Structures are given as structure tokens and as C-alpha cells.
C-alpha positions in Angstrom: 42.3 2.1 10.4 39.3 0.4 11.8 37.0 3.3 10.6 36.6 2.0 7.0 35.5 -1.4 7.9 33.1 0.0 10.6 31.6 2.5 7.8 31.3 -0.5 5.5 29.5 -2.6 8.2 27.2 0.2 8.9 26.5 0.8 5.4 25.6 -2.8 4.8 23.4 -2.9 7.8 21.7 0.2 6.5 21.2 -1.3 3.1 19.8 -4.5 4.6 17.3 -2.4 6.6 16.1 -0.5 3.6 15.5 -3.8 1.8 13.7 -5.0 4.9 11.5 -1.9 4.9 10.8 -2.1 1.2 9.8 -5.8 1.6 7.6 -5.1 4.5 6.0 -2.2 2.6 5.5 -4.5 -0.4 3.9 -7.2 1.7 1.5 -4.7 3.4 0.6 -3.3 0.0 -0.2 -6.8 -1.1 -2.4 -7.5 2.0 -4.2 -4.2 1.2 -5.1 -5.3 -2.2 -6.2 -8.7 -1.0 -8.4 -7.1 1.8 -9.8 -4.5 -0.6 -10.7 -7.2 -3.4 -14.1 -8.4 -1.9 -15.2 -4.8 -1.5 -14.5 -4.1 -5.2 -15.2 -7.5 -6.8 -18.9 -7.8 -6.2 -21.0 -10.6 -7.5 -22.0 -10.2 -11.2 -25.1 -8.0 -11.4 -28.2 -9.6 -12.5 -29.5 -8.5 -15.8 -32.5 -6.4 -15.4 -35.5 -6.9 -17.6 -34.8 -4.4 -20.5 -37.0 -3.9 -23.3 -35.2 -1.0 -25.2 -31.9 -2.7 -25.8 -28.2 -2.2 -24.9 -28.5 1.5 -24.0 -30.8 0.8 -21.0 -28.7 -2.1 -19.9 -25.5 0.0 -19.9 -27.5 2.6 -17.9 -28.8 0.3 -15.3 -25.2 -1.4 -14.9 -23.7 1.9 -14.5 -26.2 2.9 -11.7 -25.6 -0.4 -9.9 -21.8 0.2 -10.2 -22.0 3.6 -8.8 -24.3 2.4 -5.9 -21.8 -0.4 -5.0 -18.7 1.9 -5.2 -20.3 4.5 -2.9 -21.4 1.5 -0.6 -17.7 0.0 -0.2 -15.7 3.1 -0.6 -15.3 4.1 2.9 -13.5 0.9 4.3 -11.3 0.9 1.3 -10.3 4.4 1.9 -9.6 4.0 5.5 -7.5 0.8 4.7 -5.5 2.7 2.0 -4.9 5.5 4.4 -3.7 3.1 7.2 -1.3 1.3 4.8 -0.1 4.7 3.4 0.7 5.9 6.9 2.3 2.6 7.9 4.7 2.8 4.8 5.6 6.4 5.7 6.3 5.3 9.2 8.6 2.5 8.0 10.4 4.8 5.6 10.8 7.3 8.3 12.3 4.6 10.7 14.7 3.7 8.1 15.7 7.2 7.6 16.2 7.7 11.3 18.4 4.6 11.5 20.5 5.9 8.6 20.9 9.3 10.4 21.8 7.5 13.6 24.4 5.6 11.6 25.9 8.6 10.0 25.9 10.4 13.4 27.7 7.3 15.1 30.3 7.2 12.1 31.2 10.8 12.6 31.8 10.4 16.2 34.5 7.7 15.6 
């Protein structure tokens, strides 16, 4: 008769762990976006001295943007990779806890 309440308690604990892992993953993702923002949101580019109109302005802006993206791409990729690995680790931990809970429930 104690099996059903124990199963309910383990299920509730597992659900809470999943929500905790989800919340932590969301928090780390928000931190990643906040840390990446300075690398992507550079200061407004200065207008070059253009004689031939908006086509040259657009071309100059595209070149500056490509150069700025190449310059800050490596730290952003490393940070994204770190947070993806951390998220996968948290998900794996939650799965391991769930498997352990199922294992313990079958032993009862």
C-alpha cells in the first residue's frame, strides 16, 4: 500500500527537478545573451565620406559589419558552445535522476 504514495512522491520530485533544470537552463541562456550583446552591438559606424550616393554607403557599411562580425565571432561561438554543453549536461543529469527514480521504484 505504500508503493503508490512513494511513486507519487518520486514523480513529484522528478517533475520539480525537471523544472529546476529548465529554469537553470533558461537562466544560463539569458546570461549568454547578455554576455554576447557587447560583441554584437558595436557602436554606430561613422559615416564615411561618400560622393557617389547610397550605394557606396551601403557597401562601406557591409564591409565594416563583416569585419566586426569576424572580429567578435570566436568568443561568441565559444560561449555558445559552453552553454549548449552545460544545458546538455543538466538535461542528462535530470534524465539520470529519472532513471534512478524508476530503478528505485521497481525495487520496491
